[in-house]
DOTOR-838807 format. One record per residue: z, x, y of N, C-alpha, C, O, CB in turn; residue in three letters. Coordinates in Angstrom, 3 decimals. Glycine has a CB too. Layout:
<vexkes>
VEXKE / n.zz / n.xx / n.yy / ca.zz / ca.xx / ca.yy / c.zz / c.xx / c.yy / o.zz / o.xx / o.yy / cb.zz / cb.xx / cb.yy / residuo
VEXKE / Z / X / Y / Z / X / Y / Z / X / Y / Z / X / Y / Z / X / Y / ALA .
...
</vexkes>
This chain:
<vexkes>
VEXKE / n.zz / n.xx / n.yy / ca.zz / ca.xx / ca.yy / c.zz / c.xx / c.yy / o.zz / o.xx / o.yy / cb.zz / cb.xx / cb.yy / residuo
VEXKE / 258.736 / 52.858 / 83.929 / 258.809 / 53.077 / 82.497 / 257.420 / 53.349 / 81.935 / 257.264 / 54.206 / 81.065 / 259.446 / 51.871 / 81.798 / MET .
VEXKE / 256.414 / 52.633 / 82.418 / 255.052 / 52.833 / 81.910 / 254.582 / 54.253 / 82.172 / 253.912 / 54.852 / 81.331 / 254.081 / 51.830 / 82.552 / ALA .
VEXKE / 254.928 / 54.795 / 83.331 / 254.518 / 56.162 / 83.664 / 255.303 / 57.178 / 82.845 / 254.727 / 58.156 / 82.367 / 254.710 / 56.432 / 85.164 / ALA .
VEXKE / 256.600 / 56.969 / 82.673 / 257.435 / 57.903 / 81.934 / 257.106 / 57.960 / 80.456 / 257.181 / 59.026 / 79.845 / 258.866 / 57.541 / 82.107 / GLY .
VEXKE / 256.748 / 56.842 / 79.881 / 256.439 / 56.794 / 78.441 / 255.025 / 57.257 / 78.133 / 254.709 / 57.573 / 76.986 / 256.631 / 55.384 / 77.913 / ARG .
VEXKE / 254.186 / 57.298 / 79.134 / 252.778 / 57.654 / 78.923 / 252.330 / 58.724 / 79.914 / 251.440 / 58.474 / 80.727 / 251.883 / 56.409 / 79.051 / ASN .
VEXKE / 252.935 / 59.919 / 79.858 / 252.579 / 60.935 / 80.842 / 251.126 / 61.407 / 80.731 / 250.567 / 61.919 / 81.701 / 253.500 / 62.113 / 80.700 / PRO .
VEXKE / 250.521 / 61.242 / 79.574 / 249.136 / 61.678 / 79.372 / 248.153 / 60.518 / 79.400 / 247.096 / 60.581 / 78.774 / 249.011 / 62.414 / 78.056 / ASP .
VEXKE / 248.498 / 59.462 / 80.123 / 247.617 / 58.295 / 80.188 / 246.323 / 58.656 / 80.914 / 246.309 / 59.565 / 81.745 / 248.323 / 57.113 / 80.898 / ARG .
VEXKE / 245.250 / 57.958 / 80.607 / 243.980 / 58.244 / 81.283 / 244.034 / 57.879 / 82.765 / 244.784 / 56.992 / 83.172 / 242.839 / 57.485 / 80.605 / PRO .
VEXKE / 243.243 / 58.565 / 83.548 / 243.165 / 58.250 / 84.979 / 242.699 / 56.813 / 85.143 / 241.795 / 56.361 / 84.441 / 242.204 / 59.228 / 85.724 / ALA .
VEXKE / 243.311 / 56.107 / 86.060 / 242.915 / 54.723 / 86.306 / 243.422 / 53.740 / 85.274 / 242.885 / 52.638 / 85.154 / 241.442 / 54.635 / 86.368 / GLY .
VEXKE / 244.464 / 54.125 / 84.515 / 245.038 / 53.191 / 83.544 / 245.446 / 51.912 / 84.280 / 245.850 / 51.961 / 85.442 / 246.268 / 53.830 / 82.801 / ALA .
VEXKE / 245.341 / 50.796 / 83.616 / 245.575 / 49.499 / 84.250 / 247.029 / 49.083 / 84.095 / 247.596 / 49.148 / 83.004 / 244.652 / 48.428 / 83.651 / VAL .
VEXKE / 247.624 / 48.655 / 85.201 / 248.950 / 48.067 / 85.220 / 248.748 / 46.587 / 85.499 / 248.503 / 46.195 / 86.640 / 249.893 / 48.751 / 86.292 / PHE .
VEXKE / 248.852 / 45.755 / 84.449 / 248.607 / 44.323 / 84.600 / 249.935 / 43.584 / 84.635 / 250.852 / 43.891 / 83.874 / 247.715 / 43.788 / 83.452 / HIS .
VEXKE / 250.027 / 42.606 / 85.527 / 251.240 / 41.799 / 85.615 / 250.882 / 40.383 / 86.057 / 249.753 / 40.091 / 86.452 / 252.259 / 42.437 / 86.595 / SER .
VEXKE / 251.885 / 39.524 / 85.972 / 251.708 / 38.200 / 86.547 / 252.003 / 38.305 / 88.047 / 252.093 / 39.411 / 88.579 / 252.640 / 37.138 / 85.846 / ASP .
VEXKE / 252.150 / 37.190 / 88.718 / 252.355 / 37.213 / 90.170 / 253.818 / 37.028 / 90.560 / 254.122 / 36.483 / 91.621 / 251.519 / 36.133 / 90.826 / ARG .
VEXKE / 254.717 / 37.481 / 89.700 / 256.132 / 37.416 / 90.031 / 256.441 / 38.241 / 91.265 / 255.748 / 39.217 / 91.553 / 256.975 / 37.891 / 88.860 / GLY .
VEXKE / 257.479 / 37.856 / 91.994 / 257.789 / 38.525 / 93.266 / 258.054 / 40.017 / 93.100 / 257.753 / 40.797 / 94.003 / 258.993 / 37.873 / 93.910 / SER .
VEXKE / 258.609 / 40.425 / 91.966 / 258.865 / 41.845 / 91.756 / 257.568 / 42.644 / 91.648 / 257.549 / 43.835 / 91.958 / 259.702 / 42.044 / 90.503 / GLN .
VEXKE / 256.481 / 41.998 / 91.210 / 255.193 / 42.686 / 91.056 / 254.321 / 42.601 / 92.308 / 253.428 / 43.427 / 92.499 / 254.439 / 42.105 / 89.880 / TYR .
VEXKE / 254.576 / 41.608 / 93.159 / 253.784 / 41.469 / 94.384 / 254.438 / 42.179 / 95.569 / 253.856 / 42.235 / 96.653 / 253.585 / 39.992 / 94.714 / THR .
VEXKE / 255.625 / 42.714 / 95.377 / 256.340 / 43.405 / 96.450 / 255.566 / 44.648 / 96.901 / 254.903 / 45.305 / 96.098 / 257.761 / 43.797 / 95.986 / ALA .
VEXKE / 255.659 / 44.955 / 98.177 / 254.961 / 46.095 / 98.771 / 255.376 / 47.411 / 98.097 / 254.527 / 48.258 / 97.817 / 255.243 / 46.162 / 100.284 / LYS .
VEXKE / 256.663 / 47.580 / 97.839 / 257.150 / 48.820 / 97.207 / 256.558 / 48.999 / 95.809 / 256.211 / 50.113 / 95.418 / 258.690 / 48.813 / 97.126 / LYS .
VEXKE / 256.446 / 47.914 / 95.068 / 255.854 / 47.998 / 93.727 / 254.393 / 48.403 / 93.826 / 253.932 / 49.261 / 93.073 / 255.985 / 46.652 / 92.981 / THR .
VEXKE / 253.669 / 47.795 / 94.743 / 252.257 / 48.125 / 94.946 / 252.102 / 49.605 / 95.281 / 251.229 / 50.278 / 94.733 / 251.649 / 47.255 / 96.069 / LYS .
VEXKE / 252.938 / 50.109 / 96.171 / 252.867 / 51.517 / 96.559 / 253.177 / 52.437 / 95.376 / 252.502 / 53.448 / 95.185 / 253.838 / 51.797 / 97.710 / GLN .
VEXKE / 254.184 / 52.095 / 94.589 / 254.557 / 52.914 / 93.437 / 253.448 / 52.930 / 92.389 / 253.117 / 53.984 / 91.846 / 255.858 / 52.397 / 92.816 / LEU .
VEXKE / 252.880 / 51.770 / 92.108 / 251.797 / 51.672 / 91.131 / 250.619 / 52.555 / 91.565 / 250.045 / 53.280 / 90.752 / 251.340 / 50.194 / 90.967 / VAL .
VEXKE / 250.271 / 52.485 / 92.837 / 249.166 / 53.306 / 93.348 / 249.519 / 54.793 / 93.325 / 248.683 / 55.619 / 92.959 / 248.802 / 52.877 / 94.778 / GLU .
VEXKE / 250.746 / 55.140 / 93.712 / 251.190 / 56.540 / 93.722 / 251.117 / 57.150 / 92.320 / 250.782 / 58.324 / 92.165 / 252.629 / 56.644 / 94.270 / LYS .
VEXKE / 251.433 / 56.349 / 91.305 / 251.417 / 56.833 / 89.925 / 250.015 / 56.847 / 89.316 / 249.842 / 57.272 / 88.174 / 252.327 / 55.978 / 89.074 / LEU .
VEXKE / 249.019 / 56.388 / 90.065 / 247.636 / 56.462 / 89.610 / 247.164 / 55.312 / 88.742 / 246.129 / 55.408 / 88.083 / 247.447 / 57.700 / 88.873 / GLY .
VEXKE / 247.917 / 54.231 / 88.742 / 247.493 / 53.063 / 87.974 / 246.525 / 52.216 / 88.793 / 246.573 / 52.208 / 90.023 / 248.713 / 52.223 / 87.544 / PHE .
VEXKE / 245.670 / 51.521 / 88.108 / 244.824 / 50.502 / 88.728 / 245.598 / 49.188 / 88.614 / 245.982 / 48.797 / 87.512 / 243.384 / 50.409 / 88.035 / GLN .
VEXKE / 245.830 / 48.512 / 89.722 / 246.624 / 47.276 / 89.731 / 245.778 / 46.088 / 89.292 / 244.646 / 45.916 / 89.743 / 247.210 / 47.018 / 91.131 / LYS .
VEXKE / 246.333 / 45.285 / 88.419 / 245.668 / 44.075 / 87.938 / 246.695 / 42.957 / 87.905 / 247.811 / 43.146 / 87.421 / 245.024 / 44.293 / 86.526 / SER .
VEXKE / 246.322 / 41.800 / 88.415 / 247.228 / 40.648 / 88.395 / 246.481 / 39.417 / 87.905 / 245.273 / 39.275 / 88.092 / 247.830 / 40.392 / 89.801 / MET .
VEXKE / 247.235 / 38.541 / 87.276 / 246.631 / 37.276 / 86.873 / 246.287 / 36.473 / 88.123 / 246.894 / 36.652 / 89.179 / 247.583 / 36.471 / 85.940 / SER .
VEXKE / 245.321 / 35.600 / 87.988 / 244.900 / 34.779 / 89.129 / 245.973 / 33.744 / 89.453 / 246.690 / 33.293 / 88.559 / 243.547 / 34.080 / 88.834 / ARG .
VEXKE / 246.088 / 33.366 / 90.727 / 247.091 / 32.359 / 91.092 / 246.871 / 31.053 / 90.320 / 245.747 / 30.560 / 90.223 / 247.050 / 32.088 / 92.609 / PRO .
VEXKE / 247.941 / 30.512 / 89.783 / 247.863 / 29.221 / 89.097 / 247.204 / 29.264 / 87.735 / 246.875 / 28.216 / 87.180 / 247.135 / 28.264 / 89.940 / GLY .
VEXKE / 247.004 / 30.450 / 87.184 / 246.381 / 30.545 / 85.852 / 247.234 / 31.426 / 84.933 / 246.882 / 32.574 / 84.662 / 244.934 / 31.118 / 85.959 / THR .
VEXKE / 248.350 / 30.881 / 84.459 / 249.201 / 31.666 / 83.571 / 248.498 / 32.066 / 82.285 / 248.953 / 32.981 / 81.598 / 250.445 / 30.896 / 83.242 / PRO .
VEXKE / 247.407 / 31.407 / 81.948 / 246.681 / 31.765 / 80.723 / 246.051 / 33.155 / 80.820 / 245.682 / 33.734 / 79.798 / 245.598 / 30.726 / 80.432 / SER .
VEXKE / 245.922 / 33.701 / 82.038 / 245.415 / 35.069 / 82.177 / 246.311 / 36.061 / 81.436 / 245.838 / 37.087 / 80.947 / 245.314 / 35.456 / 83.664 / ASP .
VEXKE / 247.581 / 35.756 / 81.358 / 248.546 / 36.648 / 80.713 / 248.704 / 36.358 / 79.226 / 249.443 / 37.064 / 78.540 / 249.890 / 36.536 / 81.396 / ASN .
VEXKE / 248.032 / 35.342 / 78.720 / 248.237 / 34.898 / 77.348 / 248.041 / 36.010 / 76.319 / 248.873 / 36.124 / 75.418 / 247.305 / 33.766 / 77.042 / GLN .
VEXKE / 246.992 / 36.838 / 76.395 / 246.830 / 37.852 / 75.347 / 248.009 / 38.826 / 75.259 / 248.461 / 39.149 / 74.160 / 245.557 / 38.629 / 75.589 / PRO .
VEXKE / 248.503 / 39.289 / 76.390 / 249.617 / 40.232 / 76.332 / 250.913 / 39.539 / 75.942 / 251.740 / 40.123 / 75.242 / 249.788 / 40.933 / 77.671 / ILE .
VEXKE / 251.100 / 38.302 / 76.387 / 252.289 / 37.561 / 75.980 / 252.279 / 37.326 / 74.468 / 253.322 / 37.403 / 73.819 / 252.374 / 36.218 / 76.734 / GLU .
VEXKE / 251.117 / 37.043 / 73.917 / 250.977 / 36.869 / 72.473 / 251.312 / 38.164 / 71.740 / 251.979 / 38.142 / 70.705 / 249.553 / 36.413 / 72.122 / SER .
VEXKE / 250.851 / 39.284 / 72.273 / 251.149 / 40.594 / 71.682 / 252.652 / 40.836 / 71.656 / 253.196 / 41.217 / 70.620 / 250.442 / 41.720 / 72.465 / PHE .
VEXKE / 253.339 / 40.619 / 72.792 / 254.778 / 40.863 / 72.859 / 255.528 / 39.942 / 71.905 / 256.516 / 40.352 / 71.295 / 255.289 / 40.670 / 74.291 / TRP .
VEXKE / 255.067 / 38.702 / 71.771 / 255.702 / 37.776 / 70.829 / 255.563 / 38.296 / 69.396 / 256.527 / 38.297 / 68.631 / 255.079 / 36.361 / 70.951 / HIS .
VEXKE / 254.368 / 38.733 / 69.049 / 254.129 / 39.272 / 67.703 / 255.003 / 40.494 / 67.442 / 255.564 / 40.643 / 66.357 / 252.644 / 39.640 / 67.523 / THR .
VEXKE / 255.113 / 41.352 / 68.427 / 255.947 / 42.542 / 68.291 / 257.409 / 42.163 / 68.089 / 258.089 / 42.753 / 67.250 / 255.801 / 43.441 / 69.520 / LEU .
VEXKE / 257.894 / 41.195 / 68.840 / 259.275 / 40.752 / 68.712 / 259.534 / 40.143 / 67.336 / 260.557 / 40.429 / 66.715 / 259.611 / 39.743 / 69.806 / GLU .
VEXKE / 258.622 / 39.313 / 66.860 / 258.782 / 38.705 / 65.534 / 258.785 / 39.789 / 64.463 / 259.581 / 39.730 / 63.526 / 257.655 / 37.675 / 65.256 / VAL .
VEXKE / 257.908 / 40.771 / 64.592 / 257.857 / 41.874 / 63.621 / 259.173 / 42.634 / 63.614 / 259.670 / 43.003 / 62.550 / 256.692 / 42.835 / 63.943 / SER .
VEXKE / 259.740 / 42.870 / 64.788 / 261.009 / 43.600 / 64.890 / 262.118 / 42.828 / 64.201 / 262.952 / 43.419 / 63.513 / 261.378 / 43.857 / 66.363 / ARG .
VEXKE / 262.138 / 41.511 / 64.377 / 263.163 / 40.684 / 63.754 / 263.029 / 40.740 / 62.228 / 264.034 / 40.798 / 61.520 / 263.061 / 39.223 / 64.257 / VAL .
VEXKE / 261.816 / 40.724 / 61.732 / 261.586 / 40.798 / 60.283 / 262.058 / 42.136 / 59.732 / 262.718 / 42.182 / 58.694 / 260.094 / 40.589 / 59.958 / ILE .
VEXKE / 261.726 / 43.220 / 60.419 / 262.160 / 44.551 / 59.967 / 263.681 / 44.635 / 59.979 / 264.274 / 45.174 / 59.043 / 261.554 / 45.665 / 60.862 / VAL .
VEXKE / 264.319 / 44.116 / 61.013 / 265.779 / 44.126 / 61.065 / 266.369 / 43.346 / 59.898 / 267.347 / 43.787 / 59.293 / 266.273 / 43.543 / 62.391 / GLN .
VEXKE / 265.792 / 42.200 / 59.578 / 266.285 / 41.396 / 58.459 / 266.194 / 42.193 / 57.153 / 267.144 / 42.226 / 56.371 / 265.483 / 40.075 / 58.342 / TYR .
VEXKE / 265.062 / 42.823 / 56.931 / 264.873 / 43.582 / 55.691 / 265.813 / 44.773 / 55.629 / 266.478 / 44.991 / 54.617 / 263.426 / 44.055 / 55.567 / ILE .
VEXKE / 265.870 / 45.547 / 56.713 / 266.669 / 46.766 / 56.716 / 268.178 / 46.506 / 56.797 / 268.961 / 47.173 / 56.121 / 266.250 / 47.634 / 57.867 / GLU .
VEXKE / 268.579 / 45.542 / 57.619 / 270.007 / 45.336 / 57.853 / 270.661 / 44.348 / 56.900 / 271.881 / 44.364 / 56.741 / 270.216 / 44.871 / 59.245 / LEU .
VEXKE / 269.878 / 43.493 / 56.269 / 270.478 / 42.541 / 55.338 / 269.890 / 42.652 / 53.937 / 270.610 / 42.941 / 52.981 / 270.300 / 41.130 / 55.854 / TYR .
VEXKE / 268.606 / 42.427 / 53.814 / 267.975 / 42.307 / 52.496 / 268.194 / 43.553 / 51.640 / 268.517 / 43.434 / 50.458 / 266.482 / 42.049 / 52.652 / TYR .
VEXKE / 268.024 / 44.746 / 52.216 / 268.187 / 45.980 / 51.444 / 269.584 / 46.579 / 51.555 / 269.934 / 47.458 / 50.767 / 267.175 / 46.996 / 51.892 / ASN .
VEXKE / 270.388 / 46.126 / 52.511 / 271.683 / 46.757 / 52.754 / 272.887 / 45.932 / 52.315 / 273.964 / 46.488 / 52.099 / 271.813 / 47.060 / 54.195 / SER .
VEXKE / 272.725 / 44.612 / 52.178 / 273.867 / 43.764 / 51.841 / 273.621 / 42.795 / 50.696 / 274.529 / 42.511 / 49.914 / 274.274 / 42.996 / 53.036 / GLU .
VEXKE / 272.412 / 42.292 / 50.594 / 272.110 / 41.243 / 49.625 / 272.140 / 41.791 / 48.198 / 271.569 / 42.846 / 47.919 / 270.740 / 40.619 / 49.924 / ARG .
VEXKE / 272.796 / 41.081 / 47.314 / 272.823 / 41.463 / 45.896 / 271.540 / 40.983 / 45.227 / 271.133 / 39.836 / 45.414 / 274.078 / 40.870 / 45.175 / LEU .
VEXKE / 270.911 / 41.843 / 44.458 / 269.642 / 41.523 / 43.803 / 269.838 / 41.413 / 42.293 / 270.336 / 42.337 / 41.648 / 268.575 / 42.594 / 44.130 / HIS .
VEXKE / 269.446 / 40.288 / 41.752 / 269.638 / 40.058 / 40.312 / 268.795 / 41.012 / 39.467 / 269.193 / 41.358 / 38.355 / 269.289 / 38.610 / 39.958 / SER .
VEXKE / 267.658 / 41.435 / 39.964 / 266.781 / 42.325 / 39.187 / 267.329 / 43.721 / 38.989 / 266.810 / 44.477 / 38.168 / 265.457 / 42.427 / 39.851 / GLY .
VEXKE / 268.370 / 44.076 / 39.724 / 268.992 / 45.400 / 39.572 / 270.496 / 45.237 / 39.335 / 271.320 / 45.921 / 39.941 / 268.730 / 46.288 / 40.833 / ILE .
VEXKE / 270.825 / 44.296 / 38.422 / 272.216 / 44.043 / 38.017 / 273.131 / 43.655 / 39.171 / 274.283 / 44.085 / 39.228 / 272.773 / 45.260 / 37.343 / ASN .
VEXKE / 272.624 / 42.853 / 40.079 / 273.386 / 42.356 / 41.225 / 273.980 / 43.483 / 42.074 / 275.113 / 43.408 / 42.549 / 274.496 / 41.445 / 40.744 / TYR .
VEXKE / 273.180 / 44.515 / 42.241 / 273.566 / 45.616 / 43.127 / 272.825 / 45.458 / 44.452 / 271.869 / 44.689 / 44.559 / 273.254 / 47.007 / 42.476 / ALA .
VEXKE / 273.281 / 46.193 / 45.445 / 272.600 / 46.244 / 46.735 / 271.495 / 47.308 / 46.618 / 271.778 / 48.426 / 46.190 / 273.614 / 46.575 / 47.919 / VAL .
VEXKE / 270.249 / 46.989 / 46.986 / 269.139 / 47.919 / 46.786 / 269.359 / 49.324 / 47.350 / 269.076 / 50.305 / 46.662 / 267.920 / 47.349 / 47.396 / PRO .
VEXKE / 269.853 / 49.445 / 48.572 / 270.047 / 50.784 / 49.140 / 271.031 / 51.610 / 48.318 / 270.823 / 52.807 / 48.121 / 270.539 / 50.681 / 50.582 / ASN .
VEXKE / 272.096 / 50.981 / 47.839 / 273.085 / 51.675 / 47.019 / 272.489 / 52.000 / 45.654 / 272.617 / 53.125 / 45.171 / 274.366 / 50.822 / 46.863 / VAL .
VEXKE / 271.845 / 51.027 / 45.038 / 271.260 / 51.230 / 43.719 / 270.251 / 52.373 / 43.712 / 270.310 / 53.255 / 42.855 / 270.595 / 49.954 / 43.244 / PHE .
VEXKE / 269.335 / 52.353 / 44.662 / 268.291 / 53.373 / 44.665 / 268.805 / 54.729 / 45.095 / 268.229 / 55.744 / 44.703 / 267.168 / 52.957 / 45.565 / PHE .
VEXKE / 269.875 / 54.792 / 45.892 / 270.448 / 56.100 / 46.207 / 271.115 / 56.683 / 44.969 / 271.025 / 57.889 / 44.739 / 271.463 / 55.992 / 47.370 / SER .
VEXKE / 271.786 / 55.854 / 44.163 / 272.382 / 56.328 / 42.915 / 271.305 / 56.709 / 41.916 / 271.413 / 57.718 / 41.219 / 273.302 / 55.261 / 42.315 / LEU .
VEXKE / 270.273 / 55.895 / 41.856 / 269.158 / 56.154 / 40.945 / 268.484 / 57.482 / 41.264 / 268.177 / 58.249 / 40.352 / 268.136 / 55.018 / 41.015 / PHE .
VEXKE / 268.252 / 57.763 / 42.527 / 267.559 / 59.003 / 42.900 / 268.443 / 60.224 / 42.687 / 267.930 / 61.297 / 42.371 / 267.108 / 58.940 / 44.359 / SER .
VEXKE / 269.770 / 60.090 / 42.853 / 270.679 / 61.218 / 42.606 / 270.726 / 61.504 / 41.121 / 270.728 / 62.666 / 40.714 / 272.106 / 60.924 / 43.149 / VAL .
VEXKE / 270.764 / 60.455 / 40.297 / 270.854 / 60.611 / 38.844 / 269.645 / 61.339 / 38.264 / 269.788 / 62.134 / 37.335 / 270.994 / 59.252 / 38.185 / HIS .
VEXKE / 268.447 / 61.070 / 38.811 / 267.229 / 61.650 / 38.257 / 266.690 / 62.814 / 39.079 / 265.559 / 63.240 / 38.848 / 266.175 / 60.593 / 38.143 / PHE .
VEXKE / 267.441 / 63.334 / 40.010 / 266.961 / 64.462 / 40.812 / 267.087 / 65.762 / 40.078 / 266.727 / 66.811 / 40.612 / 267.709 / 64.547 / 42.112 / SER .
</vexkes>
C-alpha cells in the first residue's frame, strides 16, 4: 500500500515498523527492498521507538471521529435553535437556493 499510494516517493524512502512477525518475515524484507524502501525497525524491547508514529495515527483517528460527528450528526441531523430548530444542512441549502 505504501508503494501504491506514493509512486513518486523519494529514493530511499523509509519503511519503519515494529518487530511484529509480519514485518520480520523474509518475504516482507525482500518486497521492501525490491520496492526501494530503506528498512527501519524499532529496537527489540523498546516499544517507545514507535511512539511518535503511534501518536500520529491516534491523532488522525481522533480527528476523523470528530469530522464524522460534525458531518454525519451535528450538521445533518441535530436541530439547531439558532436557525428555528432546523437541521443546518437543510437550512443552508434552502437559504442558498432562495438567494441564488
